[in-house]
C-alpha positions in Angstrom: -16.2 -11.3 16.0 -12.6 -10.0 15.7 -11.7 -12.4 12.9 -14.4 -11.0 10.7 -13.8 -7.3 11.8 -10.1 -7.5 10.9 -10.5 -7.9 7.1 -13.2 -5.2 7.1 -10.9 -2.8 9.0 -8.0 -3.6 6.7 -10.1 -2.9 3.6 -11.3 0.4 5.1 -7.7 1.4 5.9 -6.4 0.4 2.4 -9.2 2.4 0.7 -8.4 5.4 2.8 -4.7 5.1 1.9 -5.5 4.7 -1.8 -7.8 7.7 -1.8 -5.0 10.0 -0.7 -2.6 8.7 -3.4 -4.6 7.8 -6.5 -7.0 9.6 -8.7 -10.6 8.2 -8.2 -10.6 6.5 -11.6 -7.3 4.6 -10.7 -8.6 3.2 -7.4 -9.7 -0.4 -7.5 -13.4 -1.0 -7.3 -13.0 -4.3 -5.5 -10.5 -5.7 -3.1 -9.9 -9.4 -2.4 -7.6 -10.2 0.5 -5.5 -13.3 0.3 -2.9 -14.9 2.6 -0.3 -15.2 -0.1 0.1 -14.6 -3.9 0.7 -17.7 -6.1 4.2 -17.8 -7.3 6.0 -19.5 -10.3 8.9 -21.9 -9.8 11.2 -18.9 -10.3 9.5 -16.9 -7.5 7.6 -14.4 -9.7 3.9 -13.8 -9.1 1.9 -16.1 -11.2 -0.6 -14.0 -13.1 -2.1 -17.0 -14.8 -2.9 -18.5 -11.4 -4.4 -15.2 -10.2 -6.5 -14.9 -13.3 -7.8 -18.5 -12.9 -8.6 -18.0 -9.2 -10.5 -14.8 -10.1 -12.6 -16.6 -12.7 -13.5 -19.3 -10.2 -14.8 -17.1 -7.4 -17.7 -14.7 -7.0 -16.3 -11.2 -6.7 -17.7 -9.1 -3.9 -17.8 -5.3 -4.2 -16.7 -2.7 -1.7 
């Protein structure tokens, strides 16, 4: 199914991109794709909302 293959291809492409630019120890071990990042009322990325979302979900590895 194309809908399932697209995120897999995106993850693969992103990992390839990061390998060429970051030392191995700086590369993220896990990637979670989202449609949009939560924002505060001033338009900044809400780190608290990201942290809360990460706590509530099972994290999948590479």
